C-alpha positions in Angstrom: -12.7 7.7 20.7 -13.8 7.6 17.1 -12.5 11.2 16.6 -9.1 10.2 18.0 -9.0 7.3 15.4 -10.0 9.6 12.6 -7.2 12.1 13.6 -4.6 9.3 13.9 -5.5 8.0 10.5 -5.6 11.4 8.9 -2.2 12.4 10.4 -0.6 9.1 9.3 -2.2 9.4 5.9 -0.8 13.0 5.5 2.7 11.7 6.2 2.4 8.6 4.0 1.0 10.4 1.0 3.7 13.0 1.2 6.4 10.3 1.6 5.0 8.6 -1.5 5.0 11.8 -3.6 8.5 13.0 -2.5 10.1 9.6 -2.7 8.8 9.2 -6.2 10.0 12.6 -7.3 13.5 11.8 -5.8 13.6 8.4 -7.5 12.8 10.0 -10.9 15.6 12.5 -10.4 18.1 9.8 -9.4 17.1 6.9 -11.5 15.2 8.4 -14.4 11.9 7.2 -15.9 13.0 4.0 -17.5 11.5 1.9 -14.7 9.1 3.1 -11.9 11.7 2.9 -9.2 9.8 5.2 -6.8 6.8 2.8 -6.8 9.1 -0.1 -6.3 10.7 1.7 -3.3 7.4 2.6 -1.6 5.9 -0.9 -2.2 9.0 -2.8 -0.8 9.7 -0.4 2.1 6.0 -0.2 3.0 5.8 -4.0 3.0 8.9 -4.2 5.2 7.7 -1.7 7.7 4.1 -3.0 7.9 5.5 -6.5 8.4 7.7 -5.2 11.2 4.8 -3.2 12.8 2.5 -6.2 12.6 5.1 -8.6 14.0 6.0 -6.3 16.9 2.3 -5.6 17.6 1.5 -9.3 17.7 4.5 -10.3 19.8 4.6 -7.6 22.4 3.0 -4.5 23.8 5.9 -2.4 22.4 3.5 -0.5 20.1 0.2 0.8 21.3 -2.9 0.2 19.3 -3.0 4.0 18.6 0.6 3.9 17.3 -0.1 0.9 15.1 -3.2 2.7 13.7 -1.2 5.9 13.0 1.8 4.1 11.4 0.1 1.0 9.9 -3.3 2.0 8.5 -2.6 5.7 8.4 1.0 6.3 7.2 1.7 3.0 5.4 -1.8 2.7 4.1 -1.3 6.1 2.3 2.2 5.2 1.3 1.2 1.9 -0.3 -1.7 -0.6 -0.2 0.8 -3.1 -1.5 2.1 -3.5 2.0 -1.3 -4.5 3.3 -1.8 -6.9 0.4 1.6 -8.4 1.2 1.0 -8.9 4.9 -2.5 -10.3 4.3 -1.1 -12.8 1.8 1.5 -13.8 4.4 -1.3 -14.3 7.0 -3.0 -16.6 4.6 0.2 -18.6 4.1 0.9 -18.8 7.8 -2.6 -20.1 8.5 -2.0 -22.9 5.9 -4.3 -21.5 3.3 -1.9 -21.9 0.4 -4.7 -21.9 -2.3 -6.1 -18.7 -0.8 -2.7 -17.0 -0.7 -2.0 -18.0 -4.3 -5.4 -16.8 -5.4 -4.9 -13.5 -3.5 -1.6 -13.0 -5.4 -3.0 -13.9 -8.8 -6.3 -12.1 -8.5 -4.9 -8.9 -7.1 -2.2 -8.7 -9.7 -4.1 -9.9 -12.8 -7.4 -8.3 -12.0 -5.8 -5.1 -10.7 -3.7 -4.9 -13.9 -6.8 -5.6 -16.0 -8.8 -3.0 -14.1 -6.1 -0.4 -14.7 -6.1 -1.3 -18.5 -10.0 -1.1 -18.5 -9.8 2.3 -16.8 -7.4 3.6 -19.4 -9.6 2.4 -22.1 -12.7 3.9 -20.5 -10.9 7.2 -20.1 -10.0 7.1 -23.8 -13.6 6.4 -24.7 -14.9 9.4 -22.7 -12.2 11.7 -23.9 -13.3 11.1 -27.4 -16.7 12.7 -26.5 -15.1 15.7 -24.9 -13.2 16.9 -27.9 
């Protein structure tokens, strides 16, 4: 059973990471590099599709657990973790935890942005020693 889950996640991840890469390449060719349109497309489409899969999975037996794993955690997880972040924040809102939802939004965006900045600074620091 665990091997089946590993294979489903791997297959979905393979598709999702390829989708991310090729959609981003396409977006740069079509829209240029002024704004990261490719990232925007994968984040919004991933959020839309994960919301749909989650909603259908909760409301009916239309999607099996295996198909939800393949498409949700596998494909959309590799396409974008923003989709998971969006759906988790919606669950917090739906359960009436407004402060937790707001905190999730702020912390992920602000700390994520800060961590990316810190990583760039750290890389610059280490690259000085490599020259």
